[in-house]
N, C-alpha and C positions, 0 to 999 in steps of 0.2 A: 476697297482701299482706294484712297484718292492718290493723284499725282504727287510725286515727291515722297514716296514711302517705301520701305522695305518691310515686307511680311516675313518673320523669322519662324518657320515651322519647327515646332518642337513636341513630341509627343510626351516626354516626361514632365516638363515644366509648363506646358502650354504655349500656345502662340504668343508672339511679341510684335508689336509694330513700332518702327522708328519713322521719324519724319524729318524731312530736309526742308525747313521753312525758313526763308531769307529774313523774315520779320522776327525770328527767335534765334539768335546766333548761339546761345548757349546749348539749346537742343540740337541745332545743326552741327556744332563741334563735337558734341556727344555722339550723335549718329555716325559721324565720320570716322572718330576714333573706333567705334564698335564695328563698323563695316570693315575697316583696315585690319583689325584684329581677326575678324571672321575669316576673311580671305587667307590670312597668314596661317590659319589653324586648319585650312582645307575645306571650308563650307563651299558648296556650290551656290553661286549668287547668279541668278537668271534675270536678266534686264529686259524690260519691253522695249523693243526697237521699232516697232510699227504694228500695222494690222493688215490682215489679208482676209477678205470675205467676211468681215465683221469680227474675226477672231484675232486676239492679241498674239504677236510673234515675239518670242524670247531668244536671247543669245546669252551666252555665259560670259560673265565679265573675267577678264584675265587679271586685272588689277584695279585699283581705285586710287585717285589723286586726292587726298584730304585737303590740300591747299585750295583747290578749286571745286571740290565736291563733284568730281566727274567719274563715271564708271569708264574703264577702258575695255572695249570689247573687240575681239578678232572678227574680221568680216569674212567668214569662211568661203568655200569655193563659189557659192552663189550669194554675193552679197546683196543685200536689200537696199534698193534706192527708191526713195518717195519721189514719184512722178505724178503730179496731179492728184494727191491725195490718197493714192493707193500704191503700196510698195510693188517694185518689179524686180524680179530675180535677174542679175547681170552677172554673167560668167566672166571671171577676170583670170588672166594668165599670171602664172608666177605665184609668189608667196603672198598670202593674204595680209592686207594692211590691217591697221588697227583704227578704231574710231573713238571718239570721246563723246559720251552721253551725260548731260547734266542731270545730277542726281534730283535736283528740285523739280525737274520737268518730266520725270518717268516713273513708272512702278517697277519694283524688283521683288522677288521672291528668294529667300535664302533657305537652304537645307543643310543641316549638319552633316559631316561624312558618315556619322554613326546612326543616321535616322532610317536605316533599314527596318524591315518588319520582323 
């Protein structure tokens, strides 16, 4: 899966891939509508926010801004901060804030709420 994509895992209908390509506004708008609808329906949308020891790190998207095509993720108790190419865990006090991650610059994986085994 390349950057700017959402892989939708579905055992019944097969997997699907959406792309957020600035060069293709029609496909980008379609992907934004689908992602917004999936979050409303309760899909888990995991967004890659960095890498640690060569492995991707994912956080769950709380919402999606279709106008800017950005995922909104909560920064949990150990928020990842990219310092010198490798993310470092930084403990923050109080309520965790949110971050905006551009959809065309990251990978995401989506799983439906009924995708159990």
